[in-house]
C-alpha positions, 0 to 999 in steps of 0.5 A: 130290268126293275132295280134291286131294292134290297131284302125285305124289312123283317116281319113285326114283332108284336108285345108280349100276351104279359105287356101291359097292353095284354095279350094281342094288342092292336097293329095301329100302323108302321113302317120298313125298310130294309133290314128293320120295321118299326110298329105301334100297337096299343090294346085291342078293344080299349076306347081309350088308348092311355099306352102305346108301344113302339116296336122296333124288328131289327138285328133279329130280335124286338125291342119295345117302348111303351109310352103312355098320355098324361092321366089327365089326358086318359081322366079326360076320356080322350088319351093318344091317338091318329097315330102315323109311323114313316121310315127311310134308309140311306147312310149314316154320319159314319157309318154306313147302311142306317134306318130312321123312324118318324111316329108321330100322334096326338094326345087331348086334354082339357083346361080345368074349366072343360070350355077349352080343349088341346091337341098337341102333336108328338113325334117319336124318332128311330133309328137302326144301324148294324153297329160293325156287326155286334148285336146289339144288348137285350135288356129284359122288360121290368115286369114281364116273363118274355123274350122281348128287349127294352129299347136300346137307344133313347128316340129323338122327341118334339112338339111339333104342334099345339092346337087349343079347341072351342069346345062345343057346350051342347055336343062336348066335343073340341077334337080334330077332324070332328066330323071324320068317319067314326068320331066318337061322339064326346071326343070328336076323334076317333082314338085309333084314328090311323089306318095299319100300313102294309110293310114294303120297301118303300121308294125314298121319295114315299118317305122324305117328306117335303116342306109345303107352308112349313109343314110335312105332308103326312101331318106330322106330329111330335111328343111335350105336353104343354098345360094352359090352366090359365086359359079363359073358355071367353078369349080367342083360341088360336089354332095352332098356336105354336108349329115345329116341323120336324122331318126325316131328309136324305142329303147325298145319301144321308139320312138326317133328321131335322127341325124348323119353326113354323107361325106363329112360333116354335113349341118349346117342352122337354123333347131333345129336338129343337127348331133348327137343329140337325140329329143324325144316327150312329150306331147305337143313339142319336147325336148332334151335328 
């Protein structure tokens, strides 16, 4: 007999037509579990992805958060690239059913000299729990006239990797996967790198990423930026400069977010998730264990 995996996740919700992404935004990546799903969107046809929308479909509502690359990354013609989403469901630390999501992407930018470029891999973690049957509030989004709600909780954020890349003097490339299909002539990476993922209810093994060599199998990525305008183009350009592994883990049917330092060092930055910490989603917000 086939195991009952529960109801399918809800259908994806998209930003409204009057959102910063305009009408009919492009789906970059998505993942779901019963009762909740997350998707990431960008403006259709944009040569540079400066802003993405993270939408959480749950509670018969559509919650939205907008995330933008720093202005200097957009001016460099790079912005946000390589967006991925994963999900895991289980029990909360003190509640019943809980779903946790991991959204990862890269932000590229150059130093003022233009000879060195950086890629920051950034991660955001979102959560959902039924909240004892009490519907979440639907706060309006500033400047928008639709039925989408402002995200009801603050996500966990961290920078999981900062990598220095030499800029090719002839081609101007300094990106990741420069030889991959769809790579741009100037920056060596597609601004919408990852294909969309079909929403389905995966087994837990497909969404819990084991650690190999200090990094998650899904090529984990994370959020704040480290600007180093003092890098000398002739100096060593280590790759990576720092790594913090941040992943979803299931333990005794409970779902947690955990972070550990990688080599050569743990990444710093303004995120609220740091190496050595474990967090859980408690109905309406994240708590440190």
